[in-house]
N, C-alpha and C positions, 0 to 999 in steps of 0.2 A: 503493499499500498504505499500512500504515500506521504510522505514525512512533511512536507512543507503547508502539509492541508491544518486550519484550524483543527482544534480542539477537538471541538463539537463532529466534525466528522473522519474522526479518528479510532473511533469502534460504535460496535454492531447495537443497533439501540435494543434489537428484542432476544439479546443472548439469554436471557435469563427464561425466555418462553421456551429456548433451542432444545429438542427432542430427541439430538442425534449429540454427537461429537465428533466436528468438526475438526480441520487443522489448526491450531496458533499460525497463516501464515509468515505472520510478522516473525517469530522464533523458532521456524523449521528453514528460514531462509538462511540467520543467524546463524543457524547447523550446518548448513550449508557448506560457510563459508569457511565456518572453523575446521571443517571435515577436511575442504580442499586443501587449507593452507597445510593443515599435515601431512597431507597427497603430496604436497610440492617437496616442502620442506624433507619430508622420507626417501620420492623416490626421484628426486635432481639434488638433492644437496648429499644427505647422509651418509647414502647404503653408496652410488658412487664418491665419494667420497672414503669411503673404507676398502669397495672391491674393485672398481673400478680405474683408476687412475694410480700408477705405480713412482718410483720415482728412479730413474737410471743412473750410478756414480760410474761414470770410465775410468779406468785403472793402466795406470803406467806400459805393460806389459800386453793391451790388450784385450784384455778379462776386463768383466763388468760385474758393478758390483747393481742386483736387483733391493730396490724393499716397497712393499706396501704402502700406501698411506697412509694405511693404519698404523703402522710402525713407528709413523715418525716421528709424534712428539715424544717416545723412548729413546729417539736417533736423533734430535737435534743437534748436538754436536760430534756429528758425524766428519764433518769440514771440518774443524778447527782442529784437528790434530790430537786428538784424543787415542792414543794408539789402545787404550784398554777398549775402548766403547769399541771400536774399529774389529780385538780380536772376538770380543764378545759378540757383533752384529753378523762376522766370517760363520762363526761356529754356527750359532744361530739359523743361518743359511745355506751353512753344510757347500758353500764358494769359498775361491782361493780369489785373494785380489793380484797375487803377484807375489809367483815363489821368490823372486831376485827379490824380494821387498822384505821377506822375513830373514833370509839369508845374511844381508846387510842391514848390521844395525845400525850403521851410520846412514842409512839410505832414509830415514825417517827422523833423523837431525835439520834435513832438508828446509827450505824455509815453506809455510804454507802454500802458498801460490805456486810453486815447482812441483808440493806434490800430490794436491790432491787438486783435481782439475772438476771446475765447476756441475755439480748433477742437473738433472735433464728427468721432464713428465712425459711420461708413455701415458697411452690411451687404452683399455679393454674396449676396443671396438664392439662386439659381441655381448658383454656387460653394460659397456655402456646403450647399444640400440633395443637389451631388455628392461631395463631397466625405462629407459625412457615410453618405449610401449606400457608395460603397465602402469607408470604413474596416465598417461593420458586412460587406460583404463579404467582404472581408479577415480577418476576424475566423472569420468562418463556415468560408473555408477551409483557413485555420489548421488547426482544429480538428477540421475534414470529413478531409482530404489527410493527416492524421499517421496513423503508423502505432497510435495507444493507440484511433484507432476506427475505419479497412477491416482490419488485419491478423484483429481478433476477427471480424466481421462475417460472413466467408466463409470462415472456414478452417478448415477439417478435419482433427484431429489424432488417430493412435493413436498409446497410450500401453499399456507394459501396467499392472493394475490387478490379476490374481488370475494366483494357481496351478493348475498343472491340479487340484491337489488339492481349490485353493478352488471351481474350478467344481463340480466334483462334488459338490461338501458343497453348491451352493449346490444343484442339480438335484434331491440328495436330500432339502434342505428341501420343496421346492417340491413335488418328490412326495408327502412326508411331508402339507402342507396341502391338497393337493389330494383324497387320501383321506378328510381327517376332513371337507373338506367332502361327499364323496359318504357319506358316514355320515348327515351330519346330515341332509341334503337326503333321502336315505333315509326317515329317522325323520318326516321332517318330512310328507313325503309321502302317506304311511301315516295322518298322524294328521289331518290335512287330507281324506282320502277318508274318516271316519268323521265328519268334520262334516259333509262336504257329500255325503252318500251319492250325486248326482245327477249329479254329475260324473262317476260310472262310464261312464254310459250318455252322456251330452254327449262324454267323451272317445273315446268308440270309435266313437257318431255321425259326428265329426268326420274318425276315423282310415277312416270305410271312405266319408268324401265326403256322406253325408244331412243333414251340417251344416255350415254355415259357422263359423269360431274367433267371427268378430266379433259373430255373435251373442249372446256371451255375455262377450263386453270389457269390460263394467260391471261387471262380476258381482265381487265380493273372492274366494268360493273362485279361478273361476277365473282372475286373474291371479297369484297366489301358485302352482299349478298350471302354468301360462307357465314362470315362472320357474323351479318349479323341476327342470320337462322340460328344460330351456334345462341347469341345472344337469348333469343325469346323464347329458345325449350324450356319443358320445365327440369327445373324452375325457371320461370322468366325471370332478366336482368341478372342472374349470377351467368360470371365469367365462368368456363368449361375446358379451355385453352393453353391458361395462361401461364403456366409453370410446360414445359417442351414435354420434356424426359417422365414428367411424371406427374397431369394434372392432375386437378380435383378444381371441383365446384368451389369458386372463391371468388371472394372481393379485397381489392388493394384499400388498404385506409388513405392513399393518397390518390390516387390514379381512381377512383372508381367516386362518384361524390357522396364520398361521406365531406360533413362541416369542420370547416375552421374550428370550430369550437367542439367538435367530436373529437378529432384531436390535439386538442388542451387539453381536454377534459381526460385522456386518456394520457398523455402525455405528463401531466402532475402524479395521478397509479403510480405510474411507472418509474418515473420519478422518485417518491416518497417510499416505493416497496421493491420496485424490480429488484433497482441498480445497487441496494444492499445487496442484498440477498444472495444477489451475481457475488459480490464486492466478498463478501462474510463463509458465504460455499465454496468459493471454487480462485479465488484469494486474486480478482482482477479487479483494479482499479473500474470506480466505475465509469469515470469520467474515457479510460479507454473503449466504452461502448457504444458501439453504434449501429443500428437495427438497419436490414438490408435488405430486409422485406415485413410486412405485419400485416395480416391479413385474417378473414373467416371463410373460415370453412361449413360445409356444411354435408353431411354424410344422411342421405334418407335409402332408409329402406324397400321403400314400394318402387317410385320414381325416380333413379337418378343415380346415384354414385352412392355407393353403401360402406365404401373400404378404399385403401389403399395399400399398394403392394412395396415389398422388404426393398428398403429405400436409405441411404445418409442425405443430410444438407447439404446446404452452399453457401457454408460459414463457420463459424469456431460453435458456438453455444445456438440453442435452439429452446424454445421456449415455446409450448403451448397450455392454454388455459380451457377446461369443458366450463361450458357457459350455460347446458340445461339438464334435466336426468329423468326426462319424457321421453326416455325410449327404452329399449334393451339391446341387449350386445352393445359393441364398441368395443374401447380402450387401446391401448396403444402395446405393441411387442417389440420386448426387445433383445437383438440375437448377439451370439457369442459368437464368433467367425469360429474360431479352433475347436471351444467343448461342445458343442451346436445345441448350447441348451440354451432357455429363453427368459426371460421374468415378461409376465404381461403384470401390466399396471392402470389401476382403473380410476384415478380421484375422482375425486367431489368437486361441486360445483363451486366453482371461485378459484379451488386449486391449481398452482402452474405446475408443468412437467420443467425439471430443466437437466438439461446434459449434453455433451459432445455433440455436436453435428455428428460426425464421422460413426457412431455406434450407431450399428445397423442395426432398423427399424422400421416397422408398417401399423397401418391403423386397421385395426382388427372389422370385421363386420359390424357393420349398426343389420340386426334382426324387423326390426320395428321399430317402428316411427323415425323422428331424424333427429340428428346429433348437430352441434356447433359446437365449435373448436375455436378464440382466438389463437395464431400460430405466430410468431415471430423467429425469423434469420439472423442473429448476430452478427455481426462479426467484430476482432477485436484487432482495435489499432494503434500503431506507435505514433503516430502522425494521422490529421484530418487529412481524407485526399482528395478536399475540394479544396480545403484555405492554407491546409501545410501545417496546419498548429499541433504542436506536439502533445501530447496525450498526459505525458505523464507515467504514462505505461511502465512500471517496471522490468526491468530487464530478465526474471525468475518467469513474469508471465510471457514472456514475446523470447529470447532466444535460447534462453535456458529453459524454455517448456518445452518439453516434443511435443505434443496435442498442438500444438499454436503452431510450432513451424509446420508441423505435418501437414496443415491448413494452408500454410503459406508455396510449402512445393508447391502442394497441389494448382494453387494460384497459378504459377506460376508455369507450371508445365501448360495448365488447360492453354493461359495466355502466349504461352510460345509459339505452340501450337499454331494457333488459331492465325498470329501476327505472320507468322512465319508463310500459310497457304495463303492469307490471300496477299501478300507481299510475293509471292510467286504468283497469281491471277495475275497482280496491278503488269509484275514485268510480263507476263506474257500478252498482257491487252497493249502498253502503252511502249515499251521499247522489242516489239518481233523476238518476245521469247530471253531476249540476251538477260547473264545472268545480274543479279545487286547482293551487296554486302548487305548482312541483316544487322542485328545486335546482337552483344553472344551472349544473351539470354534470352535471343529467341530460337537460337543455334539448333539443330536437332540433336547434335551432344548435351548439350546444357538440358534441353528440355527434355531426352533422356534418363538427365544424373539428378532433375526434379521427379523425376516419375518416382523412380530407383528409392529415394528419397522416400517420397509417401508411402509406396506400400512396406519400404524395412519399419517407417514408424509407426507405422498400422500394425504389422504383426507384432512387432515388442511390448506395444498397448496393449494389442488381443492380448500374448501372451502374460504377460508380468500382473496387468492391474487386471483386476478382481473385478468383474462386470459385477453390480449392484445395486437396489432402490428402496431407499430409506425415505418416511415420512420426518420434514424438520422441525413444523410445529403440531401441536395436536388437536385434533378435530373441536375441543371442548376449548381451545385457547385461539381457535381464528381470529375470533372479532375483537377478542383483550390489543390480538399482537398487533391488527392490520389499526386497532387505536393508537397503539403505543408508535407504528412507524410513524405513525400522520403526521403525529403530534410533536416526534422528534423533525419533521422535517419542515413544520409552522416554525420549530424553534432555528432552524437552521438561515430559513429565507429571512428570519427574525433580523439576525444576530447578523447576519450578511450583509444586512441593508445596511447598519451602524458601522459596518467594519467598512465596508467602500467594494465592497468583492464585486467581480463583474459576473455573468454568467457567461461561462465557455468550458471547453474540457476536461483544461488544465485543474479548473476549479471542484470539477466530483458532476459535470452534469455530459449525461450521455447525447447519443443522438440518437433520436428518435426515428425521423421523419423527410428531415432536409437532404441526407445522407444515403437514400437508398436506392438501391437499383443500379448497384456498380458493380465493374469485374477490376479486380487494384492486378497489379503483378505481383512476384516473390519480395516484392522487398516495399510494396503494400502503396507501392504510385498506383492514380489513376490509369485504367487502359483504356475502357471505352466503357458504355452505359448500357445496359436494356435494351430490348428495344421499344417498350412502353413509356421508359426515362427522357428516350430523345422525341416521345413526340409531345412529353411535358415538361421541357426541362423547366419551363417556368413556371409553372408550380409547385415544383419539388425544389425551387429555390428558395419563393417566397415560404418556403412553409421552417420558420426558423426555431424551431422547437426540439 
């Protein structure tokens, strides 16, 4: 956590209500530093000095006297002409420096500078390489096997986030947004038919099987008609194809017609409750949290999507909040890749499920009714990708955290591959196929390395971090917990106003809406925007929440 923040932000207000033992990340990181110091001192200084370095003393007759550095303290006066210590040393090592020197006592009476050549230092390269390798490996183990790394990577947590009344309000907000979508889509469809009257006949032919829809897939009007028809299908007004690989029936809080008041209200709840929970549970400074996608999802048992197949999310940390319970079935199933075991979690209304985004999971089938959830994909930034502002994220939560690095390497591999293909296509179109140099981050060798590192870190986390789920706060304490978190936030805002602290990511405010729908490279720099952001860039940038 950030040590420069005011005292009222440096502790978790709901600590007394925690039902689980969470790592003390500040203490754990001190222990990591102490262990690394000991490992460096041991493998890079003490052991090499004892076993790797040796002193070579040339003799007059060409023979040499060899002593290890471990014997250096007991033989400090070897070069001063002390014949008694030289004899003891020769006897100890079983070597003869010079037979002629032993036969002629007068030779030992010569001045020091003539009889005692300066010693030199030699290094045992094999032992040196061995201790260096062991030192690096020990530092890796210290970092990887600490709770700072293992606990966040595969731990799923349930925590209270909304009251039941607040959940009803979110569902009502979504229904109104879907209704606005449907009204707009109906109007746009009518205008489209007037612009392209041939679409009426084409649509009838496709419905009756006389023609194939692919015959018109390149027609501008047909593309728009397909999108509008999808939006008007049951449930009307809900998007069905926003997420390409794993489509859900959902509404995004920015691109769909939610109001600014809706987003401002949600941001206040996330700031007061969600961000501090993330910071306490996973050791991630709250100002480093940026939501890359927040949306409401519905699973319909009778008519619509009722489940979601196994997948991972496009972020560092994911959350979803159950908004209702008048349905049957549902829940989230988390998969262990190596042990092939699963954990099924069904939270209570208003509870959020928090987990690392790279855990395999699926939405279980809703068998009756409609299940509503609020979902968020959170990225953890060292700097804001839009403004470049430093977020004060600790290095222990970033480049020394293997789960964080894994996502960064995956982003680097995906962006590198995408950029390289785009540049090759541009070159082929504009330069008659002539080659063009690409950035080193986009080269096939670098992207291949990033992908291998992604796979390796995924395997390590699956192998050594136990997959587990726990309830952070008991159900009967949920309401008190929420009230306490809100009260702490009110005190924080009041104190900041008195101190003149501006709202920023460095001062501990997450980015919930303005920084959504972005692709980054391996170093967290802006790469490009999602298609829907490109179509509504002004709307995203106007959300200073």
